[in-house]
C-alpha positions as CSV (number, residue, x, y, z in Angstrom):
1,M,78.6,31.9,-66.2
2,D,77.2,29.4,-68.7
3,L,76.3,26.4,-66.5
4,Q,75.4,24.3,-69.5
5,K,78.8,24.8,-70.9
6,H,80.8,24.1,-67.8
7,A,78.7,21.4,-66.1
8,P,79.7,17.8,-66.7
9,A,77.4,15.8,-68.9
10,Q,75.1,13.4,-67.1
11,D,73.3,10.4,-68.6
12,G,70.4,10.7,-66.0
13,P,69.5,12.3,-62.7
14,P,72.1,12.2,-59.9
15,A,72.0,9.4,-57.3
16,P,70.2,10.4,-54.1
17,A,73.4,10.3,-52.1
18,A,75.0,12.8,-54.5
19,L,72.2,15.4,-54.0
20,R,73.1,18.6,-52.1
21,A,72.1,18.4,-48.4
22,S,69.4,20.8,-47.1
23,D,69.1,22.2,-43.6
24,A,66.2,19.8,-43.1
25,D,68.5,16.9,-43.9
26,R,71.1,18.1,-41.4
27,D,68.4,18.6,-38.8
28,R,67.2,15.0,-39.3
29,V,70.7,13.6,-38.9
30,A,71.4,15.8,-35.9
31,D,68.2,14.5,-34.2
32,I,69.3,10.9,-34.7
33,L,72.7,11.7,-33.2
34,R,71.1,13.4,-30.2
35,E,68.9,10.4,-29.5
36,A,71.9,8.1,-29.9
37,L,73.8,10.1,-27.3
38,A,70.8,10.0,-24.9
39,E,70.5,6.2,-25.4
40,G,74.2,5.6,-24.7
41,R,75.1,4.5,-28.2
42,L,77.5,7.4,-28.6
43,T,79.9,8.9,-26.2
44,A,79.9,12.7,-25.7
45,D,83.2,13.0,-27.8
46,E,81.8,10.8,-30.6
47,H,78.6,12.9,-30.6
48,A,80.5,16.2,-30.8
49,E,82.8,14.9,-33.6
50,R,79.9,13.7,-35.7
51,V,77.8,16.8,-35.2
52,E,80.8,18.8,-36.4
53,G,80.9,16.7,-39.5
54,V,77.2,17.1,-40.1
55,L,77.6,20.9,-40.1
56,H,80.2,20.7,-42.8
57,A,78.6,17.9,-45.0
58,K,77.6,19.1,-48.4
59,T,75.7,16.0,-49.8
60,V,73.1,13.6,-48.5
61,G,75.7,10.8,-48.9
62,E,78.1,12.6,-46.7
63,L,75.4,13.0,-44.0
64,E,74.5,9.3,-44.1
65,V,78.1,8.3,-43.2
66,F,77.6,9.7,-39.7
67,I,74.5,7.6,-38.8
68,R,74.8,4.4,-40.9
69,D,75.9,2.4,-37.8
70,L,72.8,3.6,-35.8
71,P,69.5,1.7,-35.8
72,A,67.4,4.8,-36.2
73,A,68.9,5.5,-39.6
74,H,67.4,2.3,-41.0
75,H,63.9,2.6,-39.5
76,G,62.5,5.4,-41.7
77,P,59.2,4.5,-43.5
78,A,59.0,4.6,-47.3
79,A,58.6,8.2,-48.6
80,S,55.9,7.3,-51.1
81,S,53.7,5.1,-48.9
82,Y,52.0,7.7,-46.7
83,T,48.2,7.5,-46.2
84,A,45.7,10.2,-45.4
85,V,45.4,11.1,-41.7
86,P,41.9,10.5,-40.3
87,P,39.9,13.7,-39.8
88,R,40.0,15.4,-36.4
89,P,37.6,14.0,-33.8
90,A,34.1,15.5,-34.1
91,P,33.1,17.8,-31.2
92,G,32.1,15.5,-28.3
93,A,33.8,12.4,-29.8
94,V,36.6,12.8,-27.3
95,P,35.5,13.7,-23.7
96,A,36.4,17.2,-22.5
97,E,37.7,15.7,-19.3
98,A,41.3,14.6,-19.4
99,D,42.3,11.0,-18.7
100,A,45.4,12.5,-17.0
101,N,46.7,15.9,-16.1
102,V,50.4,16.8,-15.9
103,V,51.0,20.1,-14.1
104,A,54.2,22.0,-13.3
105,V,54.0,25.3,-11.3
106,F,57.5,26.6,-10.5
107,S,58.6,23.0,-10.9
108,S,59.0,20.2,-13.4
109,A,56.8,17.2,-14.2
110,M,57.0,14.4,-16.7
111,R,55.1,11.4,-18.0
112,R,57.2,8.8,-19.8
113,G,58.0,5.1,-20.0
114,R,55.3,2.4,-20.4
115,W,51.9,4.0,-19.7
116,R,48.4,4.2,-21.1
117,A,47.9,7.3,-23.2
118,G,44.1,7.4,-23.0
119,R,42.1,9.7,-25.3
120,R,42.9,13.1,-23.8
121,L,45.8,14.4,-21.9
122,H,46.3,17.9,-20.4
123,A,49.7,19.5,-19.8
124,Y,50.1,22.8,-18.0
125,A,53.5,24.5,-17.4
126,V,53.5,27.8,-15.4
127,F,57.0,29.0,-14.7
128,G,57.9,25.3,-15.0
129,S,58.6,22.5,-17.4
130,V,56.5,19.5,-18.5
131,E,57.7,16.5,-20.6
132,I,55.2,14.2,-22.2
133,D,56.9,11.2,-23.8
134,L,54.6,8.9,-25.8
135,S,57.4,7.0,-27.4
136,E,56.7,3.9,-25.2
137,A,53.1,4.6,-24.4
138,I,50.3,2.1,-24.9
139,F,47.8,3.6,-27.4
140,E,44.4,2.2,-26.6
141,Y,42.7,4.6,-29.1
142,Q,43.6,5.7,-32.6
143,Q,43.1,9.4,-31.9
144,V,44.7,11.1,-28.9
145,V,44.3,14.7,-28.0
146,V,47.0,16.5,-26.0
147,K,46.1,20.0,-24.7
148,A,49.3,21.9,-23.9
149,V,49.4,25.3,-22.2
150,S,52.6,27.1,-21.3
151,V,52.8,30.3,-19.4
152,F,56.4,31.4,-18.8
153,G,57.1,27.7,-19.1
154,D,58.1,24.8,-21.4
155,V,56.1,21.8,-22.7
156,Q,57.9,19.2,-24.6
157,I,56.0,16.4,-26.3
158,R,57.6,13.4,-28.0
159,V,55.8,10.7,-30.1
160,P,56.9,7.5,-31.9
161,E,58.2,8.2,-35.4
162,N,55.6,5.9,-37.0
163,V,52.5,7.6,-35.8
164,S,50.8,10.7,-37.3
165,L,51.2,14.1,-35.5
166,R,49.1,17.2,-36.0
167,G,48.9,20.5,-34.1
168,T,46.6,23.5,-33.8
169,G,47.6,26.4,-31.5
170,G,49.6,29.6,-31.3
171,G,52.0,31.7,-29.3
172,V,51.6,35.0,-27.5
173,L,55.2,36.3,-27.3
174,G,56.0,32.6,-27.2
175,N,56.7,29.6,-29.4
176,F,54.1,27.0,-30.4
177,E,55.8,24.4,-32.7
178,V,54.4,21.1,-33.8
179,T,56.3,19.2,-36.5
180,P,53.7,17.4,-38.6
181,L,54.2,13.7,-39.1
182,D,52.4,11.2,-41.4
183,S,52.4,7.5,-40.8
184,A,52.5,4.9,-43.6
185,D,49.8,2.9,-41.7
186,S,46.2,4.1,-42.0
187,E,45.5,2.4,-38.7
188,A,48.4,4.1,-36.8
189,P,47.6,6.4,-33.9
190,V,47.1,10.1,-34.5
191,V,48.2,12.6,-31.9
192,Y,46.7,16.0,-32.0
193,V,48.4,18.7,-30.0
194,D,46.3,21.8,-29.2
195,G,47.2,24.7,-27.0
196,W,48.9,28.0,-26.5
197,A,52.3,29.3,-25.5
198,V,52.2,32.6,-23.6
199,L,55.7,33.9,-23.1
200,G,56.7,30.3,-23.1
201,N,57.3,27.3,-25.4
202,V,55.3,24.3,-26.6
203,E,57.1,21.9,-28.9
204,A,55.9,18.5,-30.3
205,R,57.9,16.2,-32.6
206,A,58.8,12.6,-33.3
207,K,61.4,10.8,-31.2
208,R,63.9,9.2,-33.6
209,G,64.4,5.4,-33.2
210,R,61.1,4.9,-31.3
211,R,58.3,3.0,-33.2
212,V,55.0,1.6,-31.9
213,A,55.5,-1.7,-33.6
214,D,59.0,-2.2,-32.2
215,I,57.8,-1.5,-28.7
216,L,54.9,-4.0,-29.0
217,D,57.3,-6.6,-30.4
218,R,59.5,-6.2,-27.3
219,V,56.6,-6.4,-25.0
220,H,55.3,-9.6,-26.7
221,D,58.8,-11.1,-26.6
222,K,59.0,-10.4,-22.8
223,V,55.6,-12.0,-22.2
224,D,56.6,-15.0,-24.2
225,R,59.8,-15.4,-22.2
226,V,57.9,-15.1,-18.9
227,Q,55.3,-17.7,-20.2
228,D,58.1,-20.1,-21.2
229,K,59.7,-19.7,-17.8
230,V,56.3,-20.5,-16.1
231,D,55.8,-23.5,-18.3
232,R,59.2,-24.9,-17.5
233,K,58.6,-24.6,-13.8
234,L,55.2,-26.2,-14.1
235,R,56.6,-29.1,-16.1
236,K,59.4,-29.5,-13.6
237,H,56.9,-29.6,-10.7
238,L,54.7,-32.2,-12.5
239,D,57.7,-34.4,-13.2
240,R,58.5,-34.7,-9.5
């Protein structure tokens, strides 16, 4: 078949929305829908209906229809503004002793919500599951090392979508998977996930819709509201 003969003439490159969707594009949209379901933005029926549509979508524009009313779809950083990730910490730069240990042996353990990440975190899952959610954590240091070891277990690590993420490790009859992430901000935190999965699973990736700046803004707003409330009470007391 002569494609040049049968293809319609174009004055320039196709618009981004008209490009054929890849599996990575579908996975990105599916992640956003899954997070929206977890946050209560979508019902189970709405989620199932949209996922079905994602599987059959053929272009990027068709995919965007399913997430255009979700906040996470509008938070992506510019594709051309990424900066180089700082080099890995030199040996001894990060203490070998962990600031926190999360251990699950024939059980489950998690660390999530508003907490201080520190410089080093160890996660061990032995016939159990561990969840490390850094999406709302306070990053006191730019470089954070997470050591994850899974033996017949599962370790799940989630980070904000505007930090950098790197991983070094492997699996022995298991799965060690770290989805690299590059931040547009050279000062953004960098999370390094190191470890092994022995007949188990270690997975680290971004949590869609969670961004460090957004979290800090919400905290500052809350502090401001509390301070305003205190000031009003103080003025009321002084006026008496």
